[in-house]
N, C-alpha and C positions, 0 to 999 in steps of 0.2 A: 601361473595357476589359473585354471578356468573357473570363473565365478559360478555359484550355485544356480543363479537365475538362467544361465545359458543351458544347463542340463534340463532344468524344468521347462524351458521353452521348447527344446527338442522333444521332450517327453509329451508335452501337451500337443505338439504338432502330430506326433505319431499316434497318440490316442485319438485325436480328432479325425485323422485319416481312417483309422480303424473303425471308429464309430460311424463315419459316413459309409464305409464299405459294408458294415453290418446292416445299416438301415436302407441303403439304396440298391444293393445287389440282390439278384434273384437266384444266382447259382450258389448251391450249397457249399461247394469247395471254395469259392471266393469269400463266402461268409466265414468259413473256418480260418482262412488266411487273414481276414480282417481281425478276427478275435486274437490271433497270434500277434498282430501288430499292437493291439491294446495291451496284451500281457507283456510284451517287450517294453512298452512305455512304462508300465508299472515297475518293471525291473530297473529301468534307468532311474526312476524316482527312488527306489529302495537303495540302490548303490550310491546315488548322489547324496542322499541324506545321511547314509552311513558314513561316507567320506568326510562330510563337513561337521558331523556331530560327534561321533565316537570312532575315530580311525584305529584306535588300539584294539577294539573288540571286532570280532568277525560276524556280528549279528546281521548286518546288511547283506553280506555275502551268503550267509546261510539262508536268509529269506529269499534271496534271488535264486539260489539253487532249488529251494522248495517250489518256487513258481515255475522253474524250468521242468521239474518233475510233474507238476500238475498239468502244465501245457502239453507235455509229451503224452500223458495219459488221455488228455482231452482230444488230442489229434488222433490217437489210436482208436479210441471209441467212436469219435466222429466219423473218421474215414470208414470204419467198419459199417456203421449205420448207413452212410452214403452209398457204399458199394452194394449193400443189401437192398436198399431202396432202388438203386439203379437196375439191379438184376430183376426186380419185380415190376417196376414201372417204366423202365427205359427212359428215365428222365432224372436230372439232378436239380431241377428247378424247385426251389423251396416252396413255392405256392402250390405245386402239384402234389405235395405230400399231405394226404388226408387219410392216413392208414387207420385212424380210429373210427372213421365212418364206414358203415357197411354198405 
């Protein structure tokens, strides 16, 4: 049996890589991918704590499925926005997006 701290270490590593990607990248698609890494780290934590606390109930799996649904909706909306911005500006660099300025 794999101990809980190993799952938490993997999740912390994934979350750290995702946070670095969000803060350091300029490409909007890379930022979305980094957010997905962070959500997957949260899923690992949810399932790991569910497994070690209450394996008889399916609450951890339900929460993980809910996070997957939210992540899919986030990607759909985010990619739609990025495609629309690319069509207008011909760039996906996050610093170039100043659509609220006239």
